[in-house]
N, CA, C and O of each residue as an XYZ file, in Angstrom:
376
protein
N       0.837     -1.186      0.000
C       0.000      0.000      0.000
C       0.878      1.245      0.000
O       1.845      1.334      0.757
N       0.543      2.181     -0.835
C       1.263      3.442     -0.972
C       0.975      4.323      0.237
O      -0.179      4.460      0.642
N       2.019      4.925      0.819
C       1.859      5.890      1.902
C       2.781      7.061      1.647
O       3.930      6.896      1.238
N       2.247      8.267      1.900
C       3.050      9.465      1.693
C       2.619     10.537      2.679
O       1.507     10.513      3.205
N       3.529     11.481      2.917
C       3.237     12.629      3.771
C       3.579     13.899      3.014
O       4.661     14.029      2.442
N       2.643     14.828      3.022
C       2.867     16.162      2.461
C       2.964     17.113      3.651
O       2.004     17.268      4.406
N       4.111     17.742      3.816
C       4.328     18.652      4.940
C       4.182     20.098      4.473
O       5.009     20.609      3.718
N       3.118     20.745      4.937
C       2.843     22.131      4.556
C       3.236     23.128      5.647
O       2.874     24.301      5.560
N       3.955     22.694      6.652
C       4.294     23.536      7.788
C       4.938     24.847      7.343
O       5.970     24.857      6.672
N       4.306     25.945      7.732
C       4.779     27.313      7.456
C       4.905     27.636      5.970
O       5.676     28.522      5.598
N       4.180     26.951      5.136
C       4.196     27.225      3.695
C       3.575     28.607      3.440
O       2.558     28.955      4.039
N       4.188     29.379      2.557
C       3.744     30.753      2.344
C       3.221     31.048      0.941
O       2.432     31.978      0.773
N       3.634     30.288     -0.067
C       3.287     30.618     -1.445
C       2.731     29.402     -2.176
O       3.055     28.262     -1.844
N       1.900     29.654     -3.164
C       1.254     28.576     -3.900
C       2.264     27.665     -4.593
O       2.115     26.444     -4.548
N       3.274     28.225     -5.224
C       4.262     27.378     -5.898
C       5.056     26.553     -4.883
O       5.434     25.415     -5.159
N       5.302     27.129     -3.720
C       5.958     26.377     -2.648
C       5.071     25.209     -2.212
O       5.567     24.108     -1.976
N       3.772     25.445     -2.104
C       2.833     24.388     -1.744
C       2.906     23.248     -2.756
O       2.961     22.080     -2.373
N       2.907     23.582     -4.041
C       2.972     22.540     -5.068
C       4.331     21.842     -5.076
O       4.410     20.657     -5.398
N       5.390     22.550     -4.731
C       6.701     21.897     -4.603
C       6.686     20.885     -3.465
O       7.289     19.817     -3.565
N       5.996     21.226     -2.389
C       5.902     20.297     -1.260
C       5.042     19.086     -1.611
O       5.316     17.973     -1.162
N       4.005     19.305     -2.413
C       3.210     18.177     -2.919
C       4.105     17.283     -3.759
O       4.120     16.066     -3.578
N       4.852     17.885     -4.679
C       5.753     17.136     -5.563
C       6.744     16.310     -4.756
O       6.966     15.135     -5.045
N       7.335     16.930     -3.746
C       8.313     16.235     -2.910
C       7.636     15.137     -2.080
O       8.121     14.006     -2.033
N       6.535     15.466     -1.437
C       5.862     14.516     -0.556
C       5.344     13.282     -1.273
O       5.373     12.176     -0.732
N       4.866     13.483     -2.504
C       4.337     12.363     -3.285
C       5.382     11.757     -4.207
O       5.100     10.808     -4.939
N       6.596     12.310     -4.169
C       7.690     11.825     -4.998
C       7.315     11.844     -6.486
O       7.500     10.867     -7.213
N       6.778     13.000     -6.908
C       6.347     13.143     -8.298
C       7.521     13.538     -9.187
O       8.511     14.103     -8.723
N       7.389     13.233    -10.447
C       8.436     13.562    -11.408
C       8.450     15.055    -11.710
O       7.503     15.771    -11.384
N       9.527     15.519    -12.333
C       9.672     16.938    -12.649
C       8.561     17.460    -13.552
O       8.318     18.667    -13.588
N       7.887     16.585    -14.275
C       6.822     17.002    -15.174
C       5.516     17.365    -14.481
O       4.556     17.759    -15.142
N       5.466     17.237    -13.149
C       4.258     17.607    -12.407
C       3.895     19.052    -12.722
O       4.735     19.944    -12.610
N       2.649     19.283    -13.115
C       2.215     20.582    -13.607
C       2.050     21.693    -12.595
O       1.834     22.841    -12.986
N       2.142     21.397    -11.306
C       2.058     22.401    -10.243
C       0.772     23.230    -10.310
O       0.788     24.455    -10.195
N      -0.332     22.520    -10.499
C      -1.657     23.142    -10.445
C      -2.642     22.087     -9.967
O      -2.287     20.912     -9.864
N      -3.876     22.488     -9.674
C      -4.831     21.552     -9.090
C      -5.300     20.483    -10.057
O      -5.615     19.372     -9.630
N      -5.355     20.778    -11.328
C      -5.700     19.747    -12.320
C      -4.625     18.665    -12.359
O      -4.932     17.475    -12.431
N      -3.376     19.085    -12.310
C      -2.264     18.123    -12.309
C      -2.255     17.305    -11.024
O      -1.967     16.108    -11.058
N      -2.567     17.930     -9.897
C      -2.646     17.208     -8.633
C      -3.726     16.137     -8.708
O      -3.491     14.994     -8.315
N      -4.906     16.493     -9.207
C      -5.990     15.517     -9.371
C      -5.541     14.377    -10.273
O      -5.724     13.208     -9.933
N      -4.958     14.705    -11.413
C      -4.509     13.667    -12.354
C      -3.531     12.705    -11.686
O      -3.644     11.490    -11.848
N      -2.582     13.241    -10.946
C      -1.573     12.395    -10.307
C      -2.187     11.455     -9.274
O      -1.915     10.255     -9.293
N      -3.008     11.985     -8.376
C      -3.518     11.107     -7.329
C      -4.590     10.164     -7.854
O      -4.674      9.022     -7.403
N      -5.410     10.616     -8.797
C      -6.479      9.742     -9.288
C      -5.942      8.625    -10.168
O      -6.464      7.511    -10.148
N      -4.922      8.911    -10.926
C      -4.332      7.903    -11.806
C      -3.384      6.967    -11.069
O      -3.343      5.766    -11.334
N      -2.629      7.535    -10.146
C      -1.501      6.792     -9.599
C      -1.621      6.377     -8.133
O      -0.813      5.582     -7.653
N      -2.605      6.898     -7.424
C      -2.692      6.582     -5.997
C      -4.104      6.119     -5.658
O      -4.892      6.868     -5.080
N      -4.415      4.877     -6.022
C      -5.722      4.348     -5.649
C      -5.623      3.557     -4.363
O      -6.510      3.636     -3.512
N      -4.581      2.813     -4.216
C      -4.399      1.980     -3.042
C      -3.382      2.671     -2.153
O      -2.199      2.331     -2.170
N      -3.849      3.651     -1.371
C      -2.876      4.377     -0.595
C      -3.463      5.271      0.455
O      -4.678      5.399      0.599
N      -2.552      5.896      1.195
C      -2.919      6.785      2.282
C      -1.977      7.977      2.264
O      -0.758      7.811      2.232
N      -2.542      9.176      2.284
C      -1.748     10.404      2.305
C      -2.033     11.151      3.600
O      -3.188     11.366      3.965
N      -0.978     11.540      4.282
C      -1.077     12.388      5.462
C      -0.626     13.786      5.073
O       0.428     13.959      4.462
N      -1.425     14.780      5.428
C      -1.069     16.180      5.187
C      -0.806     16.811      6.551
O      -1.692     16.879      7.402
N       0.421     17.267      6.738
C       0.830     17.887      8.005
C       0.945     19.398      7.847
O       1.279     19.902      6.774
N       0.661     20.112      8.941
C       0.951     21.542      8.981
C      -0.012     22.444      8.250
O       0.312     23.610      8.026
N      -1.173     21.967      7.868
C      -2.095     22.808      7.092
C      -2.593     24.008      7.890
O      -2.979     25.020      7.305
N      -2.590     23.908      9.203
C      -3.037     25.022     10.055
C      -1.986     26.130     10.155
O      -2.271     27.202     10.690
N      -0.781     25.884      9.649
C       0.302     26.868      9.771
C       0.591     27.606      8.468
O       1.498     28.437      8.425
N      -0.160     27.321      7.407
C       0.098     27.993      6.127
C      -0.316     29.462      6.226
O      -1.080     29.844      7.112
N       0.194     30.270      5.311
C      -0.171     31.685      5.287
C      -1.656     31.834      4.966
O      -2.265     30.949      4.365
N      -2.221     32.950      5.371
C      -3.646     33.215      5.104
C      -3.975     33.096      3.624
O      -5.052     32.622      3.262
N      -3.064     33.518      2.776
C      -3.287     33.483      1.328
C      -3.469     32.055      0.812
O      -4.057     31.858     -0.252
N      -2.979     31.066      1.540
C      -3.057     29.674      1.084
C      -4.226     28.894      1.669
O      -4.415     27.724      1.336
N      -5.009     29.522      2.532
C      -6.111     28.792      3.154
C      -7.085     28.219      2.121
O      -7.542     27.086      2.269
N      -7.404     28.984      1.086
C      -8.309     28.467      0.049
C      -7.647     27.341     -0.746
O      -8.333     26.441     -1.231
N      -6.332     27.383     -0.884
C      -5.612     26.311     -1.576
C      -5.631     25.026     -0.754
O      -5.763     23.937     -1.312
N      -5.503     25.140      0.546
C      -5.587     23.963      1.411
C      -6.995     23.368      1.321
O      -7.165     22.149      1.303
N      -7.990     24.238      1.267
C      -9.370     23.769      1.098
C      -9.532     23.022     -0.229
O     -10.185     21.980     -0.281
N      -8.940     23.553     -1.292
C      -8.988     22.901     -2.604
C      -8.300     21.541     -2.544
O      -8.808     20.567     -3.100
N      -7.155     21.464     -1.880
C      -6.448     20.196     -1.727
C      -7.346     19.185     -1.012
O      -7.438     18.026     -1.417
N      -7.994     19.632      0.038
C      -8.899     18.760      0.792
C     -10.030     18.248     -0.102
O     -10.359     17.062     -0.070
N     -10.618     19.132     -0.893
C     -11.698     18.737     -1.811
C     -11.231     17.674     -2.803
O     -11.945     16.705     -3.061
N     -10.045     17.854     -3.351
C      -9.516     16.910     -4.330
C      -9.212     15.564     -3.677
O      -9.514     14.514     -4.245
N      -8.621     15.593     -2.495
C      -8.345     14.341     -1.787
C      -9.643     13.605     -1.459
O      -9.713     12.382     -1.577
N     -10.657     14.342     -1.051
C     -11.950     13.718     -0.740
C     -12.590     13.139     -2.004
O     -13.164     12.051     -1.967
N     -12.492     13.853     -3.101
C     -13.039     13.343     -4.366
C     -12.332     12.056     -4.776
O     -12.969     11.125     -5.269
N     -11.017     12.002     -4.575
C     -10.280     10.777     -4.897
C     -10.695      9.638     -3.971
O     -10.829      8.494     -4.406
N     -10.895      9.952     -2.702
C     -11.353      8.935     -1.749
C     -12.692      8.351     -2.199
O     -12.877      7.134     -2.183
N     -13.614      9.207     -2.595
C     -14.919      8.745     -3.056
C     -14.800      7.948     -4.354
O     -15.530      6.980     -4.562
N     -13.886      8.356     -5.215
C     -13.686      7.687     -6.493
C     -13.258      6.235     -6.313
O     -13.651      5.370     -7.096
N     -12.451      5.963     -5.278
C     -11.930      4.616     -5.044
C     -12.631      3.899     -3.891
O     -12.183      2.828     -3.481
N     -13.709      4.456     -3.362
C     -14.363      3.927     -2.161
C     -14.821      2.479     -2.298
O     -14.794      1.733     -1.319
N     -15.234      2.077     -3.474
C     -15.775      0.723     -3.649
C     -14.801     -0.225     -4.335
O     -15.198     -1.286     -4.814
N     -13.544      0.151     -4.382
C     -12.550     -0.724     -5.010
C     -11.982     -1.694     -3.972
O     -12.214     -1.550     -2.772
N     -11.250     -2.663     -4.454
C     -10.591     -3.621     -3.559
C      -9.439     -2.985     -2.796
O      -8.980     -3.525     -1.790
N      -8.988     -1.871     -3.260
C      -7.834     -1.216     -2.661
C      -8.118      0.292     -2.569
O      -7.649      1.054     -3.415
N      -8.872      0.727     -1.564
C      -9.299      2.128     -1.487
C      -8.188      3.094     -1.118
O      -7.104      2.704     -0.686
N      -8.496      4.355     -1.303
C      -7.612      5.483     -0.982
C      -8.180      6.208      0.231
O      -9.396      6.300      0.393
N      -7.302      6.718      1.076
C      -7.746      7.547      2.193
C      -6.657      8.578      2.502
O      -5.545      8.507      1.978
N      -7.005      9.527      3.357
C      -6.091     10.605      3.719
C      -6.482     11.147      5.076
O      -7.567     10.868      5.585
N      -5.582     11.929      5.655
C      -5.883     12.651      6.891
C      -5.074     13.931      6.949
O      -3.967     14.004      6.414
N      -5.627     14.927      7.595
C      -4.926     16.173      7.894
C      -4.585     16.137      9.373
O      -5.470     15.956     10.210
N      -3.307     16.308      9.704
C      -2.864     16.339     11.090
C      -2.065     17.621     11.335
O      -1.333     18.088     10.463
N      -2.219     18.165     12.511
C      -1.469     19.391     12.848
C      -0.866     19.288     14.212
O      -0.202     20.221     14.664
């Protein structure tokens, strides 16, 4: 089972957030650094897995809506794989 951690502790900028996603999920350099690319990566490549997101409460105010978007995408992926033999799940911890 795939497991990964995305650490957003004290993240201040959107591109920094996507760099942390890239690092945490061990994505290739071709990662598009946008929400469509994030959806594509997790929906295509992470069905049987668990992602932990750390530090979301410490991001800059400007990134709060981005953290919300990340949560929405992770939840959509969870629902997408809910009835498979190998489901996906995630958690936000602070």
